[in-house]
PAMI-381302 format. One record per residue (C-alpha): residue in three letters; x, y, z. Coordinates in pm, 1 decimal, padded with zeros to 6 digits. Layout:
<"Ala",<X,Y,Z>>
...
END
This chain:
<"Met",<00000.0,00000.0,00000.0>>
<"Asn",<00150.1,00335.1,-00099.9>>
<"Ile",<00043.3,00683.6,00003.7>>
<"Gln",<-00138.0,00750.0,-00324.7>>
<"Lys",<-00351.6,00439.1,-00289.8>>
<"Leu",<-00433.8,00535.7,00067.9>>
<"Lys",<-00542.8,00884.6,-00043.7>>
<"Ile",<-00778.3,00726.9,-00298.1>>
<"Leu",<-00932.6,00501.2,-00032.0>>
<"Leu",<-00977.3,00793.8,00210.6>>
<"Lys",<-01189.0,00973.9,-00049.8>>
<"Gln",<-01425.7,00678.7,-00082.7>>
<"Lys",<-01733.6,00597.0,00122.7>>
<"Glu",<-01757.2,00289.6,00341.3>>
<"Gly",<-01904.3,-00008.2,00162.1>>
<"Met",<-01883.0,-00380.9,00096.6>>
<"Lys",<-01503.8,-00377.8,00079.9>>
<"Leu",<-01407.8,-00075.0,00287.4>>
<"Asp",<-01447.6,00003.0,00658.2>>
<"Phe",<-01299.6,00293.5,00856.7>>
<"Lys",<-01234.5,00262.7,01230.7>>
<"Glu",<-01124.6,00526.2,01476.2>>
<"Ser",<-00942.1,00264.9,01682.5>>
<"Leu",<-00904.5,-00111.9,01713.1>>
<"Tyr",<-00890.5,-00257.6,02064.4>>
<"Leu",<-00830.3,-00630.4,02095.1>>
<"Glu",<-00801.3,-00685.9,02469.7>>
<"Thr",<-01130.3,-00863.5,02543.8>>
<"Glu",<-01292.1,-01165.8,02381.2>>
<"Ser",<-01580.9,-00946.6,02264.3>>
<"Gln",<-01343.6,-00706.1,02087.4>>
<"Lys",<-01161.4,-00992.0,01916.5>>
<"Lys",<-01492.4,-01138.3,01802.4>>
<"Glu",<-01604.7,-00804.9,01652.1>>
<"Phe",<-01276.9,-00775.5,01461.2>>
<"Ala",<-01312.1,-01132.1,01326.1>>
<"Lys",<-01672.7,-01057.3,01222.3>>
<"Asp",<-01562.3,-00755.8,01017.9>>
<"Val",<-01285.2,-00953.1,00847.0>>
<"Ile",<-01520.5,-01242.9,00765.4>>
<"Ala",<-01789.8,-01009.5,00628.8>>
<"Ile",<-01548.3,-00829.1,00394.5>>
<"Ala",<-01392.3,-01158.5,00280.7>>
<"Asn",<-01739.3,-01301.4,00206.1>>
<"Ser",<-01830.0,-01004.4,-00012.5>>
<"Ile",<-01769.7,-01064.7,-00381.1>>
<"Gly",<-01498.6,-00863.7,-00553.1>>
<"Gly",<-01128.7,-00796.6,-00506.0>>
<"Arg",<-00937.9,-00688.3,-00199.0>>
<"Gly",<-01103.5,-00523.5,00098.8>>
<"Tyr",<-00962.9,-00284.7,00356.7>>
<"Leu",<-01000.3,-00203.2,00724.8>>
<"Ile",<-00842.3,00138.4,00781.9>>
<"Ile",<-00761.0,00223.4,01144.0>>
<"Gly",<-00714.9,00574.1,01283.6>>
<"Ile",<-00992.9,00747.9,01087.5>>
<"Lys",<-01317.9,00889.8,01223.6>>
<"Asp",<-01554.5,00713.8,00984.3>>
<"Lys",<-01818.7,00989.0,00958.8>>
<"Glu",<-01595.1,01293.7,00933.5>>
<"Lys",<-01292.3,01122.6,00775.2>>
<"Lys",<-01083.2,01303.8,01035.3>>
<"Ile",<-00734.2,01155.1,01076.5>>
<"Ile",<-00690.3,01045.6,01439.1>>
<"Gly",<-00390.5,00820.8,01387.4>>
<"Met",<-00281.4,00518.3,01589.6>>
<"His",<00032.7,00372.4,01746.4>>
<"Pro",<00203.5,00109.9,01525.3>>
<"Asn",<00257.5,-00117.1,01826.6>>
<"His",<-00119.5,-00151.2,01863.2>>
<"Leu",<-00146.1,-00325.2,01525.9>>
<"Ile",<00086.2,-00624.4,01502.2>>
<"Glu",<00026.5,-00858.9,01209.9>>
<"Glu",<00121.1,-01181.2,01391.5>>
<"Arg",<-00131.2,-01110.1,01664.8>>
<"Leu",<-00409.3,-01029.9,01418.8>>
<"Gln",<-00332.2,-01344.4,01218.0>>
<"Gln",<-00358.3,-01548.5,01537.7>>
<"Ile",<-00698.7,-01395.3,01624.3>>
<"Ile",<-00827.7,-01470.4,01274.6>>
<"Ser",<-00695.9,-01827.1,01260.1>>
<"Gln",<-00861.9,-01906.2,01593.7>>
<"Arg",<-01199.8,-01763.5,01492.3>>
<"Cys",<-01239.4,-01777.9,01112.5>>
<"Asp",<-01308.1,-02100.8,00923.0>>
<"Pro",<-01132.7,-02120.8,00685.0>>
<"Pro",<-00881.1,-01851.9,00794.7>>
<"Val",<-00874.3,-01528.7,00595.5>>
<"Asn",<-00551.5,-01402.8,00439.2>>
<"Ile",<-00459.3,-01048.8,00550.8>>
<"Arg",<-00168.9,-00802.4,00544.7>>
<"Val",<-00103.8,-00527.7,00803.2>>
<"Glu",<00075.2,-00200.6,00721.0>>
<"His",<00144.4,00126.5,00904.3>>
<"Ile",<00152.8,00431.3,00678.3>>
<"Leu",<00274.6,00775.1,00788.9>>
<"Tyr",<00022.7,01035.2,00670.6>>
<"Asp",<00012.8,01399.0,00785.8>>
<"Glu",<00262.5,01310.3,01061.6>>
<"Lys",<00032.0,01040.1,01198.1>>
<"Tyr",<00034.6,00665.3,01147.2>>
<"Ile",<-00266.9,00504.5,00985.1>>
<"Gly",<-00315.8,00129.0,01008.5>>
<"Val",<-00423.3,-00050.8,00691.9>>
<"Ile",<-00542.8,-00411.0,00709.8>>
<"Thr",<-00569.4,-00554.8,00358.8>>
<"Ile",<-00815.2,-00845.4,00331.2>>
<"Phe",<-00721.1,-01033.4,00016.7>>
<"Lys",<-00975.1,-01166.5,-00230.1>>
<"Ser",<-01088.3,-01502.2,-00098.3>>
<"Phe",<-01109.6,-01815.2,-00310.3>>
<"Gln",<-01240.2,-02013.6,-00011.0>>
<"Arg",<-01567.7,-01831.2,00048.5>>
<"Pro",<-01783.1,-01848.4,00249.0>>
<"His",<-01602.8,-01800.7,00580.2>>
<"Gln",<-01775.3,-01849.9,00914.1>>
<"Met",<-01712.2,-01785.2,01281.9>>
<"Arg",<-01570.8,-02102.3,01440.8>>
<"Gln",<-01724.4,-02042.0,01782.7>>
<"Thr",<-02082.0,-01980.8,01664.9>>
<"Gly",<-02096.7,-02119.2,01309.5>>
<"Ala",<-02242.1,-01786.5,01189.4>>
<"Phe",<-02169.4,-01644.4,00843.8>>
<"Tyr",<-02130.9,-01268.2,00810.9>>
<"Ile",<-02169.4,-01033.8,00514.0>>
<"Arg",<-02157.5,-00661.0,00453.1>>
<"Arg",<-02485.7,-00478.8,00397.8>>
<"Gly",<-02363.3,-00150.6,00258.6>>
<"Ser",<-02131.7,-00017.4,00528.2>>
<"Thr",<-02244.9,-00245.4,00813.4>>
<"Thr",<-02161.8,-00601.6,00913.3>>
<"Asp",<-02455.5,-00838.3,00959.0>>
<"Ile",<-02537.3,-01209.1,00989.4>>
<"Ala",<-02610.3,-01367.6,00651.3>>
<"Arg",<-02961.1,-01501.3,00596.8>>
<"Arg",<-03029.2,-01857.6,00484.3>>
<"Asp",<-03086.9,-01761.1,00119.4>>
<"Glu",<-02772.3,-01545.4,00116.5>>
<"Ile",<-02560.0,-01832.0,00249.8>>
<"Ala",<-02707.4,-02067.7,-00011.2>>
<"Ser",<-02638.7,-01808.0,-00281.1>>
<"Ile",<-02270.9,-01780.3,-00182.8>>
<"Phe",<-02229.2,-02159.2,-00183.1>>
<"Gln",<-02389.5,-02168.2,-00528.6>>
<"Glu",<-02171.5,-01885.5,-00663.1>>
<"Val",<-01848.3,-02056.7,-00559.5>>
<"Gly",<-01962.0,-02394.9,-00692.2>>
<"Leu",<-01991.0,-02577.5,-00358.3>>
<"Ile",<-02357.8,-02658.1,-00416.7>>
<"His",<-02565.5,-02678.8,-00733.6>>
<"Asn",<-02938.0,-02611.0,-00712.7>>
<"Glu",<-02969.6,-02764.5,-01058.1>>
<"Leu",<-02882.7,-03105.2,-00906.5>>
<"Thr",<-03188.3,-03106.9,-00678.8>>
<"Pro",<-03382.4,-03430.3,-00748.4>>
<"Leu",<-03748.4,-03411.3,-00852.5>>
<"Tyr",<-03893.4,-03694.9,-00643.4>>
<"Asn",<-04239.2,-03668.1,-00802.2>>
<"Leu",<-04107.0,-03756.6,-01150.1>>
<"Lys",<-03966.7,-04064.2,-01319.2>>
<"Ile",<-03666.0,-04056.2,-01549.8>>
<"Asp",<-03898.9,-04148.3,-01836.7>>
<"Val",<-03970.6,-03774.5,-01875.2>>
<"Leu",<-03616.6,-03734.9,-02012.9>>
<"Asn",<-03551.8,-03758.8,-02386.5>>
<"Arg",<-03294.5,-04037.8,-02417.0>>
<"Glu",<-03199.7,-03932.0,-02768.6>>
<"Leu",<-03098.4,-03587.6,-02641.4>>
<"Ile",<-02891.6,-03747.4,-02365.5>>
<"Asn",<-02726.3,-03981.2,-02617.8>>
<"Gln",<-02634.3,-03682.5,-02836.0>>
<"Tyr",<-02475.4,-03519.4,-02531.9>>
<"Met",<-02286.3,-03840.2,-02451.6>>
<"Asn",<-02158.3,-03860.4,-02809.3>>
<"Lys",<-02023.7,-03506.5,-02782.2>>
<"Met",<-01840.2,-03617.7,-02469.9>>
<"Gly",<-01694.4,-03913.4,-02660.7>>
<"Met",<-01901.6,-04169.5,-02468.3>>
<"Lys",<-02085.9,-04407.4,-02702.0>>
<"Asp",<-02090.5,-04760.5,-02557.1>>
<"Tyr",<-02215.8,-04702.2,-02207.5>>
<"Glu",<-02554.0,-04881.5,-02207.3>>
<"Asn",<-02456.1,-05131.2,-01935.4>>
<"Phe",<-02366.6,-04845.6,-01697.8>>
<"Lys",<-02624.5,-04595.0,-01815.1>>
<"Lys",<-02787.8,-04507.4,-01482.9>>
<"Gln",<-02456.0,-04490.4,-01299.2>>
<"Ile",<-02311.8,-04251.5,-01558.8>>
<"Trp",<-02625.0,-04036.4,-01575.1>>
<"Asn",<-02613.5,-04016.1,-01196.6>>
<"Ser",<-02244.4,-03920.1,-01188.8>>
<"Leu",<-02310.9,-03645.9,-01447.1>>
<"Gly",<-02599.3,-03504.6,-01242.0>>
<"Ile",<-02868.8,-03575.3,-01502.9>>
<"Ile",<-03049.9,-03805.9,-01261.0>>
<"His",<-03029.6,-03875.1,-00888.2>>
<"Leu",<-02986.0,-04230.0,-00758.7>>
<"Asp",<-03134.3,-04281.4,-00413.2>>
<"His",<-02906.1,-04542.9,-00259.7>>
<"Glu",<-03155.8,-04632.9,00013.5>>
<"Thr",<-03438.7,-04724.2,-00224.4>>
<"Asn",<-03231.3,-04776.6,-00541.7>>
<"Gln",<-03484.5,-04554.4,-00721.5>>
<"Thr",<-03380.9,-04294.7,-00978.2>>
<"Tyr",<-03523.9,-03945.6,-01026.6>>
<"Pro",<-03446.9,-03668.9,-01275.2>>
<"Thr",<-03273.4,-03357.8,-01145.3>>
<"Ile",<-03388.1,-03002.9,-01216.2>>
<"Gly",<-03089.2,-02959.6,-01447.3>>
<"Gly",<-03162.6,-03287.9,-01623.1>>
<"Val",<-03520.3,-03178.2,-01692.9>>
<"Leu",<-03415.3,-02829.2,-01806.9>>
<"Leu",<-03170.2,-02972.7,-02061.7>>
<"Phe",<-03304.4,-03311.8,-02167.3>>
<"Cys",<-03684.5,-03295.4,-02140.3>>
<"Asp",<-03891.4,-03203.6,-02446.7>>
<"Asn",<-04124.7,-02981.0,-02245.3>>
<"Pro",<-03993.1,-02904.8,-01895.5>>
<"Gln",<-04269.4,-02648.3,-01839.9>>
<"Ile",<-04517.2,-02934.6,-01778.3>>
<"Tyr",<-04324.8,-03007.7,-01455.7>>
<"Leu",<-04147.3,-02675.6,-01392.3>>
<"Ser",<-04402.7,-02420.9,-01508.3>>
<"Tyr",<-04183.3,-02123.8,-01418.1>>
<"Cys",<-03886.0,-02201.3,-01644.0>>
<"Gly",<-04021.3,-02073.3,-01975.5>>
<"Ile",<-03962.3,-01756.4,-02174.4>>
<"Lys",<-04242.6,-01507.3,-02231.6>>
<"Ile",<-04210.9,-01259.2,-02518.2>>
<"Ile",<-04449.3,-00963.0,-02499.5>>
<"Thr",<-04529.2,-00760.6,-02811.5>>
<"Phe",<-04789.3,-00493.7,-02886.0>>
<"Asp",<-05046.4,-00455.7,-03163.3>>
<"Lys",<-05217.4,-00114.3,-03166.2>>
<"Gly",<-05150.8,-00081.2,-02795.3>>
<"Lys",<-05282.8,-00427.0,-02712.0>>
<"Lys",<-05042.9,-00653.7,-02527.2>>
<"Ile",<-04980.6,-00996.3,-02682.3>>
<"Ile",<-04800.2,-01267.7,-02483.2>>
<"His",<-04608.8,-01538.8,-02669.2>>
<"Ser",<-04505.1,-01834.7,-02452.0>>
<"Ile",<-04183.5,-02008.9,-02556.4>>
<"Asn",<-04152.8,-02359.1,-02413.1>>
<"Gly",<-03911.9,-02649.8,-02442.9>>
<"Asn",<-03570.6,-02731.5,-02300.6>>
<"Ile",<-03320.4,-02447.5,-02275.6>>
<"Ile",<-03154.9,-02499.1,-02615.6>>
<"His",<-03491.7,-02530.1,-02793.0>>
<"Met",<-03629.5,-02221.1,-02617.3>>
<"Leu",<-03331.1,-02015.0,-02725.5>>
<"Asn",<-03362.4,-02129.9,-03085.4>>
<"Lys",<-03739.1,-02064.1,-03087.1>>
<"Ser",<-03691.0,-01720.1,-02927.5>>
<"Lys",<-03426.1,-01627.5,-03180.4>>
<"Gln",<-03648.8,-01735.8,-03468.0>>
<"Phe",<-03950.3,-01546.9,-03330.9>>
<"Ile",<-03756.0,-01223.2,-03276.0>>
<"Ser",<-03592.3,-01250.9,-03617.5>>
<"Asn",<-03931.3,-01286.1,-03785.4>>
<"Tyr",<-04100.6,-01019.9,-03575.0>>
<"Leu",<-03828.7,-00760.3,-03644.3>>
<"Lys",<-03743.7,-00870.1,-03998.7>>
<"Asn",<-03845.3,-00536.3,-04147.7>>
<"Ile",<-03698.5,-00326.3,-03865.2>>
<"Asp",<-03336.0,-00214.2,-03848.0>>
<"Tyr",<-03264.8,-00310.5,-03488.6>>
<"Pro",<-02960.8,-00487.4,-03333.7>>
<"Lys",<-03136.6,-00818.3,-03272.7>>
<"Glu",<-02815.0,-00986.1,-03155.0>>
<"Ala",<-02832.1,-00773.2,-02838.6>>
<"Ile",<-03169.1,-00929.6,-02750.8>>
<"Tyr",<-03031.1,-01279.4,-02818.7>>
<"Glu",<-02733.7,-01203.2,-02591.0>>
<"Cys",<-02964.4,-01087.4,-02310.9>>
<"Ile",<-03182.0,-01398.7,-02330.7>>
<"Ala",<-02879.0,-01631.4,-02326.8>>
<"Asn",<-02750.6,-01448.1,-02017.9>>
<"Ala",<-03092.2,-01471.5,-01854.8>>
<"Val",<-03135.1,-01849.8,-01883.2>>
<"Val",<-02782.9,-01913.5,-01750.5>>
<"His",<-02790.3,-01667.1,-01461.4>>
<"Arg",<-03155.8,-01684.0,-01356.8>>
<"Asp",<-03246.1,-01805.4,-01010.3>>
<"Tyr",<-03417.8,-02140.3,-01066.5>>
<"Thr",<-03527.7,-02152.0,-00701.7>>
<"Asp",<-03765.7,-01861.7,-00778.4>>
<"Ile",<-04078.6,-02044.4,-00892.5>>
<"Leu",<-04294.8,-01735.4,-00945.4>>
<"Arg",<-04139.2,-01581.5,-01257.3>>
<"Asp",<-04033.8,-01665.5,-01611.2>>
<"Val",<-03771.6,-01491.0,-01819.4>>
<"Val",<-03969.1,-01205.6,-01979.2>>
<"Val",<-03883.1,-01016.7,-02300.3>>
<"Val",<-04080.9,-00699.6,-02375.7>>
<"Ile",<-04048.7,-00559.9,-02729.8>>
<"Gly",<-04204.1,-00214.8,-02752.1>>
<"Asp",<-04168.4,00113.9,-02935.1>>
<"Gln",<-04016.7,00292.1,-02634.4>>
<"Lys",<-03809.0,00012.2,-02484.7>>
<"Val",<-03694.8,-00345.6,-02527.8>>
<"Glu",<-03657.0,-00509.4,-02188.4>>
<"Val",<-03529.3,-00849.8,-02078.4>>
<"Ser",<-03584.5,-00945.5,-01713.4>>
<"Asn",<-03507.5,-01261.3,-01522.7>>
<"Pro",<-03538.8,-01384.6,-01162.9>>
<"Gly",<-03213.6,-01354.6,-00971.8>>
<"Thr",<-03000.8,-01053.3,-00892.7>>
<"Leu",<-02624.9,-01009.9,-00928.5>>
<"Pro",<-02407.1,-01191.5,-00673.7>>
<"Lys",<-02412.3,-01021.2,-00331.7>>
<"Gly",<-02162.7,-00736.9,-00314.7>>
<"Ser",<-02111.2,-00707.6,-00690.0>>
<"Asn",<-02247.0,-00451.9,-00933.5>>
<"Ile",<-02274.5,-00418.6,-01308.1>>
<"His",<-01934.3,-00247.1,-01330.0>>
<"Thr",<-01748.6,-00527.9,-01149.0>>
<"Ile",<-01926.4,-00787.0,-01365.9>>
<"Met",<-01824.9,-00606.7,-01686.0>>
<"Arg",<-01463.0,-00566.2,-01573.8>>
<"Asp",<-01427.1,-00930.9,-01473.9>>
<"Ser",<-01295.7,-01150.8,-01756.9>>
<"Asn",<-01453.5,-01454.7,-01586.7>>
<"Pro",<-01760.2,-01327.6,-01401.1>>
<"Ser",<-01933.8,-01537.0,-01136.5>>
<"Lys",<-02213.9,-01761.4,-01261.9>>
<"Arg",<-02505.8,-01869.6,-01049.0>>
<"Asn",<-02563.3,-02204.4,-01222.4>>
<"His",<-02215.9,-02353.9,-01282.0>>
<"Trp",<-02338.2,-02705.8,-01361.3>>
<"Leu",<-02594.4,-02580.9,-01612.4>>
<"Tyr",<-02347.8,-02342.2,-01775.8>>
<"Asn",<-02081.3,-02610.1,-01829.3>>
<"Arg",<-02330.9,-02849.2,-01994.7>>
<"Leu",<-02471.2,-02575.4,-02218.9>>
<"Leu",<-02122.1,-02497.3,-02346.1>>
<"Leu",<-02108.7,-02848.1,-02490.9>>
<"Leu",<-02472.9,-02880.9,-02597.0>>
<"Asp",<-02503.7,-02549.9,-02782.2>>
<"Asp",<-02389.3,-02566.4,-03143.7>>
<"His",<-02416.4,-02187.3,-03185.4>>
<"Asn",<-02172.2,-02092.4,-02903.3>>
<"Gln",<-02428.0,-01862.5,-02740.6>>
<"Phe",<-02292.6,-01917.1,-02388.8>>
<"Ile",<-01920.3,-01856.9,-02427.6>>
<"Arg",<-01947.9,-01485.9,-02349.3>>
<"Thr",<-02237.6,-01479.2,-02101.2>>
<"Gly",<-02164.4,-01206.8,-01845.4>>
<"Ile",<-01899.6,-01048.0,-02066.6>>
<"Gly",<-02177.4,-01002.9,-02323.1>>
<"Leu",<-02321.8,-00715.7,-02118.0>>
<"Glu",<-02031.6,-00497.5,-02225.6>>
<"Lys",<-02095.3,-00604.3,-02584.3>>
<"Ile",<-02460.4,-00493.3,-02553.3>>
<"Asn",<-02346.3,-00152.9,-02429.3>>
<"Lys",<-02118.2,-00105.8,-02731.0>>
<"Ile",<-02384.8,-00215.9,-02980.0>>
<"Phe",<-02616.4,00063.1,-02863.8>>
<"Glu",<-02358.5,00343.0,-02834.4>>
<"Pro",<-02473.0,00509.4,-03162.0>>
<"Ile",<-02842.8,00458.9,-03077.7>>
<"Gly",<-02908.0,00521.7,-02710.4>>
<"Lys",<-02833.3,00424.2,-02353.3>>
<"Val",<-02872.2,00075.8,-02204.9>>
<"Lys",<-02983.5,00046.6,-01841.9>>
<"Phe",<-02891.3,-00245.6,-01615.4>>
<"Leu",<-03122.8,-00270.0,-01314.4>>
<"Asn",<-03036.6,-00495.3,-01020.6>>
<"Leu",<-03358.0,-00501.6,-00812.9>>
<"Glu",<-03260.2,-00690.8,-00497.4>>
<"Lys",<-03591.9,-00647.3,-00313.9>>
<"Arg",<-03779.1,-00807.8,-00605.1>>
<"Asn",<-03499.1,-01055.5,-00689.3>>
<"Ile",<-03497.8,-00939.8,-01052.8>>
<"Phe",<-03224.7,-00834.1,-01294.9>>
<"Lys",<-03329.1,-00625.3,-01597.1>>
<"Val",<-03162.3,-00504.7,-01912.9>>
<"Val",<-03351.0,-00209.7,-02063.1>>
<"Met",<-03253.2,-00121.1,-02420.6>>
<"Pro",<-03386.0,00149.1,-02656.1>>
<"Gly",<-03720.2,00072.0,-02816.6>>
<"Ile",<-03765.7,-00043.9,-03173.5>>
<"Lys",<-03861.2,00311.1,-03279.5>>
END
């Protein structure tokens, strides 16, 4: 940390990755616990490095300073290792600024999220500029983002594997180079996550991901996983329901939009990009909403259930060459299944959409956390 970097941080407001403290006392167990909570919360927030800056009045940004002997890295590392699971990697520096020392604790980007408090088992996150206990859905979301759990692998116990199209699965197996596997079919399907084998009953059930990819009409069983395209005729709203597995829905949507806008000079590829992003990143635990595409004179809007990962924003997503994906298992299978390479740039494609519309108008990206919706609003077809 150099003085210029510190000056930049001092001009910023507290947030997910930045916390100012007037002092840091670590004499009592309660004080040590509060310090560990702050470190865990910043480490659990998505993004790069985070910082605890000591010796600053957080509201006024007045430099109070601190004594370097009060901030010893070995001691802080010991406190963290005893309380954080897994431990969080930090660095401690003392920087002379306006004849006073400021303590800077750098909390490095964690590749072992989520971290929890050993003594209580609690997970902490940052809500704006405050540290708070993570809710159940937030913990599940972090586990999903880092690939420790996959909601797509949830078994559907009310269905039989007969709902799956075996020909589609065989095509997928052929692309993987697996052709003669009939004798071990169920074991292989189970290991790939297409079905779930209950070892107690020896019964097999399709998974959510298996139905989304390999069922001819998943909407019969998962009514919320379709795409709705809304158009207007003389002010009257017309809803077109697009059903089928994910690949078929994308192809049908592309064909519909191409036909609907065939006589209109509009960057259709931007709509295709948005829909591909939506089906990969949508929250499939939200059973109340479909992916919705509105094509109107004043705006073209694509919305899907599921907000950006906690602590991220549209700017961090666009800057990241490998942005976080909610549905890792689904994404990796779609890369192989899709012959049109629509999923290679999902996430990065948002920047592409911005550039497409530069000569036409502004694109808005709306991350509506309270409604659990992410929207891309593009200029209308007129």
